[in-house]
C-alpha positions as CSV (number, residue, x, y, z in Angstrom):
1,X,111.8,-33.4,-79.9
2,X,111.1,-36.7,-78.2
3,X,114.2,-36.1,-76.0
4,X,112.5,-32.9,-74.8
5,X,109.3,-34.7,-73.9
6,X,111.3,-37.4,-72.0
7,X,113.1,-34.7,-70.1
8,X,109.9,-32.9,-69.2
9,X,108.2,-36.1,-68.1
10,X,111.3,-37.0,-66.0
11,X,111.1,-33.7,-64.2
12,X,107.4,-34.2,-63.5
13,X,107.9,-37.7,-62.2
14,X,111.0,-36.8,-60.2
15,X,109.1,-34.1,-58.4
16,X,106.3,-36.4,-57.7
17,X,108.7,-39.2,-56.5
18,X,111.0,-37.1,-54.5
19,X,108.4,-34.6,-53.4
20,X,109.0,-33.7,-49.8
21,X,111.6,-36.5,-49.3
22,X,113.8,-34.2,-47.3
23,X,111.0,-32.7,-45.2
24,X,110.7,-34.3,-41.8
25,X,108.1,-31.9,-40.4
26,X,110.1,-31.0,-37.3
27,X,111.8,-27.9,-36.1
28,X,115.6,-27.6,-36.4
29,X,118.2,-27.2,-33.6
30,X,119.7,-23.8,-33.3
31,X,122.7,-25.1,-31.4
32,X,124.1,-27.0,-34.4
33,X,127.8,-26.3,-35.2
34,X,129.2,-26.3,-38.8
35,X,130.7,-29.8,-38.4
36,X,127.3,-31.4,-37.7
37,X,127.8,-31.5,-34.0
38,X,126.0,-29.4,-31.4
39,X,127.2,-27.2,-28.6
40,X,128.1,-28.7,-25.3
41,X,125.2,-26.9,-23.7
42,X,122.7,-28.6,-26.0
43,X,124.0,-32.0,-24.9
44,X,124.7,-31.2,-21.2
45,X,121.7,-33.2,-20.1
46,X,123.0,-36.3,-21.8
47,X,125.6,-38.3,-19.8
48,X,127.7,-41.0,-21.5
49,X,130.8,-42.9,-20.2
50,X,134.1,-41.3,-21.0
51,X,136.2,-43.1,-23.7
52,X,139.9,-42.8,-24.4
53,X,139.6,-42.1,-28.2
54,X,137.2,-41.5,-31.1
55,X,137.0,-45.2,-31.8
56,X,135.8,-45.9,-28.3
57,X,133.1,-43.3,-28.6
58,X,132.1,-44.7,-32.0
59,X,131.7,-48.2,-30.6
60,X,129.8,-46.9,-27.6
61,X,127.5,-45.0,-29.9
62,X,126.7,-48.1,-31.9
63,X,125.8,-49.9,-28.7
64,X,123.4,-47.1,-27.8
65,X,121.8,-47.2,-31.2
66,X,121.2,-50.9,-30.9
67,X,119.4,-50.3,-27.6
68,X,117.4,-47.4,-29.1
69,X,119.1,-44.9,-26.8
70,X,119.3,-42.2,-29.5
71,X,120.3,-39.3,-27.3
72,X,123.2,-41.2,-25.8
73,X,124.2,-42.4,-29.3
74,X,124.2,-38.9,-30.7
75,X,126.3,-37.6,-27.8
76,X,128.8,-40.5,-28.3
77,X,129.1,-39.9,-32.0
78,X,129.4,-36.2,-31.4
79,X,132.3,-36.8,-29.1
80,X,133.9,-39.2,-31.7
81,X,133.9,-36.5,-34.4
82,X,135.1,-34.0,-31.9
83,X,138.2,-36.1,-31.3
84,X,138.6,-37.0,-35.0
85,X,137.4,-34.4,-37.5
86,X,137.7,-36.8,-40.4
87,X,135.8,-39.7,-38.9
88,X,133.4,-40.3,-41.8
89,X,131.6,-43.3,-40.3
90,X,130.9,-41.4,-37.0
91,X,129.5,-38.4,-38.9
92,X,127.1,-40.8,-40.8
93,X,126.0,-42.5,-37.6
94,X,125.6,-39.1,-35.9
95,X,123.3,-38.1,-38.7
96,X,121.2,-41.2,-38.2
97,X,121.0,-40.6,-34.5
98,X,119.9,-37.0,-35.1
99,X,117.3,-38.2,-37.6
100,X,115.9,-40.5,-35.0
101,X,115.6,-37.5,-32.7
102,X,114.0,-35.4,-35.4
103,X,116.8,-32.9,-35.3
104,X,116.7,-32.3,-39.0
105,X,119.2,-29.5,-39.4
106,X,121.8,-31.2,-37.2
107,X,121.3,-34.4,-39.2
108,X,121.9,-32.6,-42.5
109,X,125.0,-31.0,-41.2
110,X,126.3,-34.4,-40.0
111,X,125.5,-36.0,-43.4
112,X,127.3,-33.2,-45.2
113,X,130.3,-33.6,-43.0
114,X,130.2,-37.4,-43.6
115,X,130.0,-36.9,-47.4
116,X,133.0,-34.6,-47.3
117,X,135.0,-37.0,-45.2
118,X,134.1,-39.9,-47.5
119,X,135.1,-37.8,-50.6
120,X,138.5,-37.5,-49.0
121,X,138.7,-41.2,-48.3
122,X,137.9,-42.2,-51.9
123,X,140.4,-39.7,-53.2
124,X,143.0,-41.5,-51.1
125,X,141.7,-45.0,-52.0
126,X,139.5,-45.2,-55.0
127,X,138.9,-48.9,-54.5
128,X,137.4,-48.5,-51.0
129,X,134.0,-50.1,-51.5
130,X,132.7,-49.3,-48.1
131,X,133.7,-45.6,-48.4
132,X,131.8,-45.3,-51.8
133,X,128.8,-47.2,-50.4
134,X,128.5,-45.1,-47.2
135,X,129.2,-41.9,-49.1
136,X,126.2,-42.8,-51.2
137,X,124.1,-43.2,-48.1
138,X,125.2,-39.8,-46.8
139,X,124.2,-38.1,-50.1
140,X,121.0,-40.0,-50.3
141,X,120.0,-38.8,-46.8
142,X,120.7,-35.3,-47.9
143,X,118.4,-35.7,-50.9
144,X,121.3,-35.4,-53.3
145,X,120.3,-38.4,-55.4
146,X,122.5,-37.7,-58.3
147,X,125.7,-37.8,-56.3
148,X,124.3,-40.7,-54.3
149,X,123.8,-42.6,-57.6
150,X,127.4,-41.9,-58.6
151,X,128.8,-43.2,-55.3
152,X,126.6,-46.3,-55.4
153,X,127.5,-47.0,-59.0
154,X,131.1,-46.9,-58.2
155,X,130.4,-49.3,-55.3
156,X,128.7,-51.7,-57.6
157,X,131.7,-51.6,-60.0
158,X,133.9,-52.6,-57.1
159,X,131.5,-55.4,-55.8
160,X,129.1,-56.3,-58.6
161,X,127.5,-59.1,-56.6
162,X,126.7,-56.9,-53.6
163,X,122.9,-56.9,-53.4
164,X,122.8,-53.9,-51.0
165,X,124.8,-51.7,-53.3
166,X,122.6,-52.7,-56.3
167,X,119.5,-51.9,-54.3
168,X,120.7,-48.5,-53.1
169,X,121.7,-47.6,-56.6
170,X,118.3,-48.5,-57.9
171,X,116.7,-46.5,-55.2
172,X,118.8,-43.4,-56.1
173,X,117.9,-43.8,-59.8
174,X,114.2,-44.1,-58.9
175,X,114.3,-40.9,-56.8
176,X,115.3,-39.1,-59.9
177,X,112.7,-40.9,-62.0
178,X,115.5,-42.6,-64.0
179,X,113.5,-45.7,-64.3
180,X,115.2,-47.1,-67.4
181,X,118.3,-47.3,-65.3
182,X,116.6,-48.3,-62.0
183,X,114.7,-51.3,-63.3
184,X,117.7,-53.5,-64.4
185,X,119.7,-52.6,-61.3
186,X,116.8,-53.5,-59.0
187,X,116.2,-56.7,-60.9
188,X,119.8,-57.7,-60.2
189,X,119.3,-56.8,-56.5
190,X,116.4,-59.1,-56.4
191,X,118.3,-61.9,-58.2
192,X,121.1,-61.5,-55.7
193,X,118.7,-61.6,-52.8
194,X,115.2,-62.9,-53.6
195,X,114.2,-62.4,-50.0
196,X,114.9,-58.7,-50.0
197,X,111.2,-57.5,-50.0
198,X,112.3,-53.9,-50.1
199,X,114.1,-54.5,-53.4
200,X,111.1,-56.5,-54.8
201,X,108.7,-53.6,-53.8
202,X,111.1,-51.0,-55.3
203,X,111.4,-52.9,-58.5
204,X,107.6,-53.0,-58.9
205,X,107.4,-49.3,-58.3
206,X,110.2,-48.6,-60.8
207,X,108.5,-50.7,-63.4
208,X,105.3,-48.9,-62.8
209,X,107.1,-45.6,-63.0
210,X,108.7,-46.6,-66.3
211,X,105.2,-47.3,-67.7
212,X,103.9,-44.0,-66.5
213,X,106.8,-42.1,-68.0
214,X,106.2,-43.8,-71.4
215,X,102.5,-42.8,-71.2
216,X,103.3,-39.2,-70.3
217,X,105.7,-38.9,-73.3
218,X,103.1,-40.5,-75.5
219,X,100.4,-38.1,-74.4
220,X,102.7,-35.1,-74.7
221,X,103.7,-36.1,-78.3
222,X,100.0,-36.6,-79.2
223,X,99.1,-33.1,-77.8
224,X,102.0,-31.5,-79.7
225,X,101.0,-33.3,-82.9
226,X,97.4,-32.1,-82.5
227,X,98.6,-28.5,-81.9
228,X,100.9,-28.6,-84.9
229,X,98.1,-29.9,-87.1
230,X,95.7,-27.1,-85.9
231,X,98.4,-24.5,-86.5
232,X,99.1,-25.9,-90.0
233,X,95.4,-25.9,-90.9
234,X,95.0,-22.3,-89.7
235,X,98.0,-21.2,-91.7
236,X,96.6,-22.8,-94.8
237,X,93.3,-21.2,-94.3
238,X,94.9,-17.8,-93.9
239,X,97.0,-18.3,-97.0
240,X,93.9,-19.3,-99.0
241,X,92.0,-16.3,-97.9
242,X,94.9,-14.0,-98.7
243,X,95.2,-15.5,-102.2
244,X,91.5,-15.3,-102.9
245,X,90.5,-12.9,-105.7
246,X,88.8,-9.7,-104.5
247,X,85.0,-9.5,-105.2
248,X,84.2,-7.4,-108.4
249,X,82.8,-3.9,-107.8
250,X,79.3,-3.3,-109.0
251,X,78.7,-0.6,-111.8
252,X,77.3,2.7,-110.7
């Protein structure tokens, strides 16, 4: 029975934690293509230098991102994946650029394509830390925290002392209100990098969430116990009334 209460409490906290995590409050782009890119018409107003190959466009996109030139970055990454349909890193960066431009649907399609490309990478090389780590980022951006946690967990197995991987795993656990798992992971992230204020803040929130979860379970158990006691008392009263002797009839 306690397991049921824990599950119910986890659902409540997960909904409160994740809430509208994937909502960005902006309109989507109707020119998005299935691979996460957009039509040439949608990007015609953006001019970027021509590059010889996908790698050239990828590097160019990174430079644009550094300079906060998000439109140019998006166009560069779009051209990179246009030249190489399996360029996982370019899809991920394309999603980030679209996010910066509030092009939500385009971003989601790019992250989906990134996740698929990374899945292919890890099938070919299961010990590729970077592929697992970045695949986790793609899933996390999509709001798929369960698959994100799986990817980050594999990354931490490959590099246990990587603070970033521990932090991201803890964040994915927290998004699903899996605080019992999030707390120790975030503690390790802080141990590995005490100056990571984001990890410190995330740990505090996870510890608070763990306490709230325990309180919710306790309250639910108490409410059930009270209800069961009331039902038991009612049943006993009904049984006593049923077994009571009928009142004697008076003589005529």
